[in-house]
All heavy atoms as an XYZ file, in Angstrom:
850
protein
N      -9.526    181.817     62.447
C      -8.299    182.415     61.945
C      -8.545    183.888     61.658
O      -9.607    184.283     61.214
C      -7.822    181.701     60.686
C      -6.651    182.394     60.028
S      -5.768    181.427     58.827
C      -4.519    180.752     59.855
N      -7.528    184.668     61.922
C      -7.587    186.103     61.651
C      -7.604    186.312     60.131
O      -6.884    185.650     59.396
C      -6.349    186.806     62.266
C      -6.215    186.519     63.766
C      -6.361    188.298     61.971
C      -7.244    187.140     64.643
N      -8.425    187.243     59.680
C      -8.509    187.570     58.254
C      -7.346    188.476     57.848
O      -6.919    189.339     58.623
C      -9.818    188.300     57.958
C     -11.061    187.469     58.209
C     -11.280    186.426     57.146
O     -10.952    186.684     55.970
O     -11.778    185.349     57.489
N      -6.853    188.294     56.618
C      -5.806    189.171     56.086
C      -6.306    190.610     56.087
O      -7.453    190.873     55.728
C      -5.430    188.755     54.659
C      -4.223    189.510     54.138
C      -3.923    189.344     52.664
C      -3.951    187.959     52.155
N      -3.591    187.875     50.724
N      -5.468    191.530     56.498
C      -5.723    192.963     56.547
C      -6.782    193.361     57.577
O      -7.291    194.478     57.535
C      -6.078    193.520     55.167
C      -4.930    193.364     54.189
C      -5.258    193.893     52.818
O      -6.053    193.321     52.099
N      -4.616    194.995     52.473
N      -7.118    192.464     58.509
C      -8.059    192.822     59.570
C      -7.423    193.893     60.453
O      -6.267    193.751     60.859
C      -8.412    191.592     60.402
N      -8.140    194.966     60.744
C      -7.554    196.021     61.564
C      -7.340    195.602     63.026
O      -6.552    196.208     63.732
C      -8.554    197.175     61.463
C      -9.834    196.538     61.040
C      -9.470    195.301     60.266
N      -8.029    194.552     63.465
C      -7.884    194.034     64.821
C      -7.556    192.555     64.736
O      -8.229    191.804     64.044
C      -9.181    194.199     65.623
C      -9.646    195.620     65.711
C     -10.593    196.210     64.921
C      -9.193    196.625     66.603
N     -10.754    197.519     65.280
C      -9.911    197.800     66.319
C      -8.246    196.644     67.626
C      -9.713    198.985     67.017
C      -8.054    197.829     68.321
C      -8.778    198.982     68.009
N      -6.544    192.148     65.460
C      -6.177    190.725     65.528
C      -6.156    190.347     67.006
O      -5.121    190.421     67.668
C      -4.824    190.480     64.870
N      -7.301    189.985     67.527
C      -7.425    189.664     68.949
C      -6.874    188.263     69.214
O      -7.165    187.319     68.470
C      -8.877    189.782     69.394
C      -9.525    191.158     69.130
C     -10.966    191.147     69.610
C      -8.728    192.272     69.780
N      -6.112    188.140     70.268
C      -5.433    186.881     70.592
C      -6.416    185.719     70.671
O      -6.149    184.627     70.158
C      -4.658    187.028     71.905
C      -3.699    185.930     72.159
N      -4.005    184.835     72.946
C      -2.434    185.739     71.725
C      -2.966    184.038     72.985
N      -1.993    184.553     72.258
N      -7.562    185.930     71.294
C      -8.554    184.850     71.438
C      -9.144    184.405     70.100
O      -9.680    183.309     69.997
C      -9.684    185.268     72.376
C      -9.237    185.326     73.830
O      -8.171    184.769     74.163
O      -9.967    185.928     74.640
N      -9.047    185.242     69.076
C      -9.559    184.894     67.749
C      -8.530    184.159     66.898
O      -8.864    183.623     65.847
C     -10.008    186.149     66.989
C     -11.206    186.817     67.632
O     -11.935    186.148     68.401
O     -11.420    188.021     67.376
N      -7.286    184.150     67.329
C      -6.205    183.489     66.587
C      -6.067    182.067     67.117
O      -5.526    181.851     68.203
C      -4.904    184.257     66.755
N      -6.571    181.123     66.356
C      -6.567    179.724     66.799
C      -5.149    179.161     66.831
O      -4.412    179.257     65.849
C      -7.430    178.892     65.850
C      -7.599    177.469     66.303
C      -8.576    176.707     65.425
O      -9.453    177.342     64.820
O      -8.441    175.478     65.352
N      -4.753    178.565     67.968
C      -3.430    177.931     68.009
C      -3.429    176.645     67.190
O      -4.385    175.860     67.258
C      -3.211    177.650     69.495
C      -4.575    177.609     70.091
C      -5.459    178.458     69.229
N      -2.377    176.444     66.413
C      -2.240    175.224     65.613
C      -0.887    174.596     65.921
O       0.086    175.307     66.191
C      -2.386    175.500     64.092
C      -3.771    176.031     63.764
C      -1.327    176.464     63.611
N      -0.806    173.265     65.884
C       0.485    172.610     66.119
C       1.502    173.022     65.054
O       1.180    173.104     63.874
C       0.165    171.122     66.005
C      -1.316    171.012     66.136
C      -1.880    172.308     65.642
N       2.735    173.286     65.508
C       3.801    173.670     64.585
C       5.027    172.798     64.805
O       6.131    173.196     64.459
C       4.134    175.147     64.775
N       4.815    171.628     65.369
C       5.891    170.705     65.700
C       5.689    170.219     67.120
O       4.898    170.800     67.867
N       6.386    169.175     67.514
C       6.235    168.657     68.879
C       6.565    169.729     69.919
O       7.647    170.315     69.897
C       7.238    167.499     68.941
C       7.453    167.097     67.512
C       7.316    168.368     66.720
N       5.591    170.035     70.766
C       5.796    171.002     71.833
C       5.731    172.454     71.409
O       6.082    173.343     72.189
N       5.258    172.711     70.179
C       5.196    174.084     69.665
C       3.801    174.348     69.097
O       3.268    173.531     68.347
C       6.235    174.330     68.544
C       6.187    175.785     68.061
C       7.630    173.949     68.998
N       3.214    175.487     69.474
C       1.966    175.927     68.848
C       2.188    177.307     68.236
O       3.000    178.101     68.723
C       0.788    175.992     69.838
O       1.131    176.846     70.918
C       0.424    174.623     70.355
N       1.463    177.566     67.152
C       1.590    178.805     66.391
C       0.231    179.498     66.331
O      -0.788    178.865     66.112
C       2.061    178.484     64.980
C       2.048    179.661     64.030
C       2.324    179.273     62.584
N       3.576    178.550     62.470
C       3.722    177.415     61.779
N       2.710    176.861     61.151
N       4.898    176.829     61.723
N       0.252    180.817     66.502
C      -0.938    181.645     66.281
C      -0.563    182.719     65.267
O       0.341    183.516     65.507
C      -1.379    182.357     67.560
C      -2.014    181.479     68.593
C      -2.380    182.343     69.811
N      -2.707    181.539     70.949
C      -3.943    181.278     71.372
N      -4.973    181.783     70.726
N      -4.144    180.538     72.432
N      -1.251    182.723     64.130
C      -1.060    183.791     63.143
C      -1.901    184.970     63.603
O      -3.104    184.851     63.805
C      -1.471    183.326     61.728
C      -1.416    184.487     60.750
C      -0.575    182.184     61.266
N      -1.259    186.103     63.776
C      -1.928    187.307     64.246
C      -2.164    188.233     63.056
O      -2.558    187.753     61.998
C      -1.081    187.948     65.358
C      -0.803    187.001     66.545
C       0.202    187.613     67.509
C      -2.081    186.625     67.265
N      -1.929    189.502     63.168
C      -2.194    190.445     62.085
C      -1.255    190.190     60.903
O      -0.087    189.865     61.094
C      -2.027    191.873     62.582
N      -1.801    190.363     59.680
C      -0.956    190.210     58.490
C      -1.577    190.856     57.262
O      -2.785    191.040     57.167
C      -0.624    188.745     58.209
C      -1.795    187.865     57.815
C      -1.996    187.505     56.483
C      -2.686    187.379     58.766
C      -3.051    186.686     56.117
C      -3.741    186.558     58.406
C      -3.923    186.215     57.083
O      -4.978    185.410     56.725
N      -0.676    191.217     56.349
C      -1.028    191.699     55.015
C      -0.164    190.885     54.048
O       0.600    190.022     54.482
C      -0.697    193.198     54.844
O       0.727    193.360     54.897
C      -1.344    194.050     55.921
N      -0.243    191.175     52.762
C       0.611    190.470     51.812
C       2.094    190.699     52.111
O       2.914    189.820     51.922
C       0.316    190.905     50.373
C      -1.001    190.357     49.859
O      -1.413    189.268     50.302
O      -1.621    191.023     49.004
N       2.430    191.888     52.612
C       3.825    192.238     52.787
C       4.408    192.009     54.162
O       5.620    192.096     54.336
N       3.563    191.699     55.160
C       4.035    191.631     56.539
C       3.149    190.696     57.353
O       1.934    190.648     57.133
C       3.979    193.037     57.139
C       4.676    193.325     58.440
C       6.184    193.102     58.332
C       4.398    194.767     58.860
N       3.753    189.946     58.293
C       2.980    189.006     59.109
C       3.554    188.924     60.517
O       4.772    188.892     60.693
C       3.002    187.612     58.472
C       2.309    186.523     59.285
S       2.350    184.909     58.447
C       0.779    184.980     57.597
N       2.670    188.876     61.508
C       3.043    188.724     62.912
C       2.540    187.364     63.400
O       1.361    187.039     63.231
C       2.416    189.853     63.729
S       2.874    189.849     65.462
N       3.443    186.560     63.997
C       3.117    185.193     64.415
C       3.654    184.953     65.818
O       4.819    185.269     66.099
C       3.742    184.149     63.445
C       3.472    182.738     63.904
C       3.231    184.370     62.030
N       2.822    184.391     66.685
C       3.237    184.014     68.039
C       3.478    182.514     68.089
O       2.629    181.732     67.667
C       2.149    184.382     69.036
C       2.463    183.980     70.454
C       1.257    184.096     71.349
O       0.411    183.162     71.317
O       1.143    185.101     72.054
N       4.646    182.115     68.607
C       4.992    180.695     68.756
C       5.233    180.400     70.235
O       6.072    181.052     70.864
C       6.262    180.370     67.966
C       6.053    180.564     66.489
O       5.362    179.796     65.848
N       6.639    181.620     65.945
N       4.504    179.420     70.769
C       4.646    179.023     72.165
C       5.380    177.695     72.217
O       4.979    176.741     71.539
C       3.252    178.902     72.834
O       2.593    180.177     72.719
C       3.370    178.523     74.295
N       6.462    177.644     72.992
C       7.322    176.467     73.083
C       7.289    175.865     74.475
O       7.391    176.591     75.466
C       8.788    176.850     72.802
C       9.134    177.058     71.360
C       8.731    178.200     70.702
C       9.893    176.124     70.680
C       9.071    178.419     69.384
C      10.236    176.318     69.352
C       9.824    177.472     68.702
N       7.193    174.545     74.550
C       7.431    173.820     75.786
C       8.938    173.637     75.927
O       9.660    173.609     74.918
C       6.754    172.449     75.747
C       5.247    172.503     75.643
C       4.619    171.124     75.453
O       5.352    170.104     75.500
O       3.397    171.085     75.248
N       9.411    173.500     77.165
C      10.836    173.255     77.379
C      11.267    172.017     76.605
O      10.584    170.993     76.611
C      11.122    173.059     78.869
C      12.590    172.917     79.171
C      12.864    172.898     80.667
O      12.012    173.205     81.476
N      14.086    172.524     81.015
N      12.386    172.113     75.911
C      12.924    171.007     75.127
C      12.443    170.955     73.692
O      13.025    170.238     72.871
N      11.381    171.704     73.355
C      10.874    171.708     71.978
C      11.892    172.388     71.056
O      12.638    173.273     71.474
C       9.531    172.417     71.898
N      11.889    171.945     69.810
C      12.854    172.464     68.828
C      12.149    173.074     67.624
O      11.111    172.582     67.190
C      13.765    171.353     68.326
S      14.842    170.695     69.585
N      12.755    174.110     67.109
C      12.446    174.628     65.787
C      13.629    174.209     64.926
O      14.707    174.789     65.053
N      13.487    173.139     64.128
C      14.645    172.606     63.402
C      15.269    173.630     62.453
O      14.594    174.553     61.993
C      14.077    171.415     62.631
C      12.605    171.541     62.677
C      12.247    172.463     63.785
N      16.565    173.444     62.177
C      17.257    174.328     61.234
C      16.515    174.349     59.899
O      16.139    173.291     59.381
C      18.694    173.870     61.018
C      19.674    174.174     62.147
C      21.029    173.529     61.859
C      19.835    175.673     62.349
N      16.315    175.543     59.361
C      15.622    175.706     58.082
C      15.953    177.095     57.538
O      16.563    177.919     58.220
C      14.105    175.550     58.258
C      13.500    176.631     59.100
N      13.648    176.687     60.480
C      12.771    177.720     58.762
C      13.023    177.750     60.943
N      12.478    178.412     59.921
N      15.534    177.347     56.331
C      15.621    178.684     55.747
C      14.397    178.885     54.873
O      13.705    177.924     54.523
C      16.914    178.854     54.939
O      16.903    177.995     53.823
N      14.117    180.129     54.542
C      12.964    180.453     53.702
C      13.215    181.804     53.031
O      14.108    182.552     53.454
C      11.674    180.469     54.529
C      11.806    181.133     55.857
N      11.946    182.495     56.010
C      11.847    180.612     57.099
C      12.039    182.791     57.287
N      12.004    181.665     57.978
N      12.428    182.116     52.004
C      12.652    183.371     51.262
C      11.956    184.577     51.900
O      11.437    185.444     51.206
C      12.070    183.051     49.883
C      10.954    182.108     50.173
C      11.445    181.262     51.338
N      11.927    184.628     53.229
C      11.311    185.736     53.955
C      12.339    186.283     54.938
O      13.066    185.513     55.554
C      10.101    185.268     54.771
C       9.136    184.432     54.010
N       9.317    183.063     53.836
C       7.999    184.748     53.375
C       8.326    182.592     53.118
N       7.512    183.593     52.821
N      12.398    187.585     55.092
C      13.173    188.161     56.180
C      12.334    187.995     57.441
O      11.115    188.173     57.414
C      13.488    189.641     55.907
O      14.334    189.705     54.756
C      14.186    190.290     57.089
N      12.985    187.625     58.547
C      12.280    187.319     59.792
C      12.986    187.998     60.955
O      14.201    187.898     61.105
C      12.256    185.805     60.005
C      11.627    185.349     61.291
C      11.669    183.821     61.419
O      12.035    183.108     60.488
N      11.291    183.336     62.579
N      12.211    188.702     61.769
C      12.693    189.227     63.039
C      11.957    188.464     64.131
O      10.738    188.306     64.074
C      12.429    190.733     63.170
C      13.276    191.496     62.156
C      12.707    191.210     64.599
C      12.996    192.986     62.126
N      12.706    187.961     65.113
C      12.125    187.223     66.233
C      12.410    187.966     67.520
O      13.566    188.327     67.796
C      12.710    185.801     66.317
O      12.395    185.103     65.110
C      12.137    185.033     67.502
N      11.365    188.190     68.308
C      11.459    188.829     69.624
C      11.111    187.784     70.677
O      10.088    187.107     70.562
C      10.485    190.006     69.698
C      10.420    190.647     71.062
C      11.419    191.522     71.486
C       9.366    190.384     71.932
C      11.367    192.108     72.730
C       9.307    190.969     73.181
C      10.309    191.831     73.578
O      10.259    192.416     74.822
N      11.977    187.631     71.680
C      11.720    186.682     72.765
C      10.819    187.370     73.788
O      11.237    188.305     74.478
C      13.023    186.197     73.434
C      12.710    185.172     74.514
C      13.989    185.625     72.402
N       9.570    186.889     73.879
C       8.609    187.440     74.833
C       8.908    186.925     76.233
O       8.945    187.682     77.203
C       7.157    187.095     74.419
C       6.153    187.592     75.446
C       6.849    187.647     73.026
N       9.122    185.614     76.332
C       9.503    185.009     77.618
C      10.194    183.682     77.348
O      10.095    183.125     76.255
C       8.304    184.850     78.548
C       7.274    183.840     78.133
C       6.195    183.678     79.223
N       5.227    182.695     78.831
C       4.091    182.954     78.207
N       3.764    184.187     77.920
N       3.272    181.980     77.868
N      10.919    183.200     78.355
C      11.625    181.939     78.231
C      13.077    182.150     77.832
O      13.586    183.269     77.813
N      13.738    181.026     77.520
C      15.133    181.048     77.074
C      15.289    180.036     75.957
O      14.686    178.953     75.997
C      16.074    180.724     78.232
N      16.103    180.383     74.963
C      16.271    179.564     73.775
C      17.732    179.537     73.354
O      18.418    180.555     73.431
C      15.447    180.138     72.604
C      13.972    180.168     72.851
C      13.395    181.187     73.590
C      13.155    179.170     72.353
C      12.024    181.215     73.827
C      11.787    179.182     72.572
C      11.224    180.210     73.322
N      18.207    178.382     72.906
C      19.500    178.287     72.221
C      19.174    178.477     70.747
O      18.538    177.620     70.133
C      20.153    176.938     72.475
N      19.576    179.615     70.185
C      19.227    179.966     68.812
C      20.463    179.870     67.939
O      21.522    180.377     68.296
C      18.702    181.403     68.755
C      17.356    181.505     68.108
C      16.223    181.638     68.867
C      17.236    181.458     66.725
C      14.980    181.725     68.281
C      15.992    181.544     66.125
C      14.866    181.673     66.901
N      20.318    179.217     66.785
C      21.392    179.136     65.805
C      20.981    179.930     64.575
O      19.897    179.726     64.033
C      21.681    177.672     65.409
O      22.033    176.945     66.587
C      22.804    177.581     64.390
N      21.860    180.854     64.182
C      21.641    181.654     62.976
C      22.931    181.617     62.178
O      23.993    182.005     62.682
C      21.261    183.108     63.299
C      19.998    183.156     64.164
C      21.082    183.918     62.011
C      19.663    184.539     64.683
N      22.835    181.114     60.957
C      23.981    181.072     60.041
C      25.202    180.409     60.698
O      26.320    180.887     60.589
C      24.307    182.475     59.550
C      25.084    182.474     58.242
O      25.071    181.447     57.526
O      25.706    183.512     57.937
N      24.949    179.308     61.431
C      26.022    178.517     62.019
C      26.510    178.963     63.387
O      27.321    178.282     64.006
N      26.015    180.110     63.895
C      26.429    180.590     65.216
C      25.277    180.417     66.203
O      24.149    180.811     65.916
C      26.837    182.058     65.148
C      27.328    182.579     66.476
C      27.842    183.993     66.374
C      28.343    184.433     67.753
N      28.875    185.783     67.737
N      25.577    179.831     67.393
C      24.553    179.592     68.404
C      24.790    180.480     69.617
O      25.921    180.599     70.095
C      24.548    178.109     68.838
O      24.320    177.297     67.674
C      23.451    177.838     69.853
N      23.687    181.085     70.089
C      23.715    181.913     71.303
C      22.463    181.632     72.109
O      21.427    181.272     71.551
C      23.754    183.393     70.957
C      25.046    183.805     70.274
C      25.142    185.273     70.063
N      25.244    185.955     71.369
C      25.465    187.253     71.489
N      25.593    188.004     70.417
N      25.548    187.810     72.673
N      22.552    181.843     73.417
C      21.372    181.752     74.275
C      20.717    183.123     74.331
O      21.396    184.129     74.555
C      21.743    181.288     75.695
O      22.313    179.978     75.601
C      20.529    181.237     76.595
N      19.404    183.140     74.086
C      18.637    184.385     74.107
C      17.505    184.259     75.121
O      17.011    183.165     75.389
C      18.097    184.745     72.711
C      19.241    185.042     71.752
C      17.216    183.630     72.142
N      17.132    185.396     75.685
C      16.097    185.451     76.723
C      15.131    186.601     76.440
O      15.344    187.366     75.489
C      16.746    185.651     78.084
C      17.681    184.531     78.477
C      18.265    184.728     79.868
N      19.136    183.615     80.214
C      18.724    182.424     80.620
N      17.443    182.179     80.738
N      19.580    181.473     80.911
N      14.121    186.722     77.297
C      13.102    187.762     77.145
C      13.741    189.116     76.866
O      14.685    189.521     77.539
C      12.232    187.826     78.393
N      13.231    189.786     75.834
C      13.710    191.094     75.440
C      14.725    191.069     74.310
O      14.977    192.101     73.687
N      15.303    189.898     74.023
C      16.284    189.789     72.938
C      15.577    189.670     71.589
O      14.453    189.165     71.502
C      17.198    188.580     73.150
C      18.100    188.727     74.373
O      18.378    189.875     74.776
O      18.518    187.692     74.919
N      16.259    190.125     70.553
C      15.713    190.112     69.198
C      16.766    189.562     68.243
O      17.947    189.856     68.382
C      15.330    191.545     68.760
O      14.468    192.110     69.726
C      14.631    191.537     67.416
N      16.316    188.760     67.270
C      17.207    188.202     66.251
C      16.684    188.557     64.862
O      15.480    188.558     64.643
C      17.278    186.671     66.355
C      17.983    186.135     67.585
S      16.975    186.150     69.066
C      15.612    185.114     68.648
N      17.618    188.812     63.949
C      17.284    189.081     62.547
C      17.789    187.921     61.708
O      18.956    187.540     61.798
C      17.952    190.384     62.084
C      17.872    190.667     60.583
C      16.430    190.921     60.155
C      18.760    191.852     60.226
N      16.895    187.359     60.899
C      17.264    186.305     59.955
C      16.890    186.784     58.561
O      15.721    186.887     58.227
C      16.524    184.989     60.275
C      17.068    184.276     61.507
C      16.361    184.637     62.763
C      14.984    184.062     62.835
N      14.264    184.352     64.042
N      17.909    187.119     57.779
C      17.662    187.555     56.401
C      17.142    186.374     55.589
O      17.372    185.216     55.941
C      18.959    188.075     55.777
C      19.532    189.291     56.469
C      18.866    190.595     56.067
O      17.964    190.592     55.204
O      19.260    191.625     56.620
N      16.465    186.662     54.493
C      15.929    185.593     53.653
C      17.052    184.671     53.189
O      18.135    185.122     52.828
C      15.131    186.144     52.480
C      15.908    187.106     51.614
O      16.826    187.764     52.063
N      15.527    187.182     50.369
N      16.803    183.376     53.280
C      17.758    182.373     52.844
C      18.773    181.945     53.885
O      19.527    180.999     53.653
N      18.824    182.602     55.046
C      19.795    182.254     56.090
C      19.242    181.117     56.948
O      18.101    181.164     57.411
C      20.126    183.488     56.969
C      20.957    183.095     58.180
C      20.845    184.538     56.149
N      20.069    180.094     57.177
C      19.669    178.940     57.985
C      19.570    179.354     59.455
O      20.439    180.054     59.975
C      20.697    177.823     57.815
O      20.353    176.721     58.608
N      18.476    178.906     60.119
C      18.262    179.227     61.524
C      17.360    178.181     62.171
O      16.622    177.474     61.504
C      17.657    180.630     61.688
C      16.347    180.798     60.974
N      16.272    181.070     59.618
C      15.077    180.727     61.410
C      15.003    181.173     59.268
N      14.248    180.961     60.342
N      17.443    178.090     63.489
C      16.619    177.173     64.266
C      16.887    177.388     65.740
O      17.774    178.159     66.120
N      16.105    176.703     66.593
C      16.279    176.909     68.027
C      15.863    175.684     68.820
O      15.138    174.819     68.341
C      15.493    178.120     68.512
S      13.694    177.918     68.451
N      16.342    175.650     70.065
C      15.898    174.689     71.064
C      15.453    175.497     72.273
O      16.166    176.414     72.712
C      17.040    173.730     71.465
O      17.451    173.005     70.308
C      16.585    172.752     72.541
N      14.288    175.164     72.805
C      13.743    175.884     73.946
C      14.374    175.356     75.237
O      14.212    174.180     75.571
C      12.229    175.730     73.980
S      11.448    176.648     75.313
N      15.070    176.226     75.954
C      15.736    175.855     77.203
C      14.816    176.030     78.413
O      14.909    175.287     79.385
C      17.002    176.699     77.394
C      18.008    176.641     76.248
C      19.148    177.613     76.499
C      18.519    175.221     76.056
N      13.961    177.054     78.369
C      12.941    177.321     79.383
C      11.668    177.669     78.634
O      11.697    178.536     77.752
C      13.340    178.505     80.268
C      14.589    178.302     81.080
C      15.034    179.587     81.763
O      14.273    180.582     81.813
O      16.182    179.614     82.239
N      10.548    177.019     78.961
C       9.291    177.249     78.245
C       9.104    178.731     77.973
O       9.387    179.576     78.842
C       8.120    176.705     79.052
N       8.650    179.049     76.758
C       8.545    180.453     76.414
C       7.749    180.733     75.166
O       7.144    179.841     74.566
N       7.794    181.996     74.784
C       7.042    182.495     73.630
C       7.962    183.350     72.767
O       8.700    184.199     73.281
C       5.830    183.342     74.090
C       5.119    183.980     72.896
C       4.850    182.496     74.894
N       7.904    183.106     71.457
C       8.609    183.917     70.471
C       7.587    184.637     69.607
O       6.578    184.047     69.215
C       9.483    183.037     69.571
C      10.567    182.211     70.243
C      11.256    181.313     69.203
C      11.572    183.109     70.937
N       7.853    185.886     69.294
C       7.013    186.649     68.379
C       7.818    186.873     67.110
O       8.902    187.465     67.151
C       6.618    187.988     69.003
C       5.583    188.775     68.218
C       4.238    188.060     68.232
C       5.449    190.170     68.789
N       7.307    186.355     65.994
C       7.982    186.463     64.701
C       7.275    187.477     63.815
O       6.047    187.492     63.721
C       7.982    185.117     63.973
C       8.944    184.115     64.567
O      10.014    184.533     65.044
O       8.625    182.914     64.557
N       8.078    188.284     63.137
C       7.596    189.209     62.113
C       8.253    188.770     60.806
O       9.476    188.648     60.732
C       7.983    190.664     62.431
C       7.541    191.068     63.838
C       7.439    191.614     61.357
C       6.058    191.066     64.070
N       7.437    188.528     59.785
C       7.923    188.083     58.479
C       7.596    189.123     57.414
O       6.514    189.717     57.423
C       7.233    186.777     58.052
C       7.533    185.602     58.907
C       6.648    185.209     59.900
C       8.684    184.854     58.721
C       6.910    184.111     60.689
C       8.960    183.753     59.512
C       8.067    183.381     60.497
N       8.525    189.302     56.485
C       8.275    190.133     55.312
C       8.838    189.403     54.104
O      10.020    189.082     54.091
C       8.937    191.500     55.465
N       8.025    189.105     53.090
C       6.572    189.242     53.089
C       5.911    188.168     53.960
O       6.597    187.373     54.591
C       6.213    189.043     51.611
C       7.286    188.137     51.075
C       8.530    188.499     51.846
N       4.593    188.126     53.954
C       3.849    187.150     54.751
C       4.201    185.718     54.364
O       4.675    185.468     53.256
C       2.338    187.348     54.604
C       1.804    186.939     53.237
S       0.016    186.839     53.145
C      -0.298    185.253     53.870
N       3.978    184.787     55.277
C       4.176    183.364     55.015
C       2.871    182.769     54.504
O       1.956    182.507     55.285
C       4.609    182.640     56.307
C       5.944    183.042     56.870
C       7.107    182.424     56.137
N       7.044    180.988     56.035
C       7.768    180.139     56.748
N       8.637    180.588     57.624
N       7.645    178.838     56.554
N       2.760    182.588     53.206
C       1.562    181.987     52.612
C       1.284    180.602     53.196
O       0.133    180.209     53.331
C       1.710    181.878     51.090
C       1.800    183.197     50.370
C       0.455    183.779     50.018
O      -0.573    183.081     50.185
O       0.419    184.947     49.599
N       2.358    179.864     53.526
C       2.203    178.510     54.029
C       1.619    178.469     55.439
O       1.271    177.390     55.931
C       3.540    177.748     53.979
C       4.671    178.449     54.699
O       4.715    179.701     54.676
O       5.534    177.766     55.258
N       1.471    179.588     56.114
C       0.913    179.632     57.466
C      -0.600    179.866     57.477
O      -1.219    179.757     58.520
C       1.590    180.710     58.305
C       2.967    180.371     58.785
C       3.626    179.206     58.408
C       3.629    181.230     59.639
C       4.910    178.911     58.854
C       4.905    180.944     60.102
C       5.543    179.780     59.710
N      -1.179    180.218     56.327
C      -2.623    180.504     56.310
C      -3.369    179.553     55.405
O      -2.830    178.901     54.579
C      -2.926    181.967     55.890
C      -2.409    182.909     56.943
C      -2.354    182.303     54.530
């Protein structure tokens, strides 16, 4: 696992861990106030609706996802970005296998 405040977070050093059926998570660089996380989804895998006390920005690296944020669902693809303010319900279903990059503020203590 990458150490908190490490100046380098090499992908090969970030161990993938299961984050649900068909989903793996890699915690990359992080400090107390900010965290970068890569999530790899198989087609059909879901990130169930949830909320948390962290602001989250998600960037679609590749693939396609049906994303629901605060009751509205849209299809997003590579290059799209979503903002989820703290406390807002959100989730997704992977339509085409892909990767999401999440930025959290503050860091997710439950991920380390």
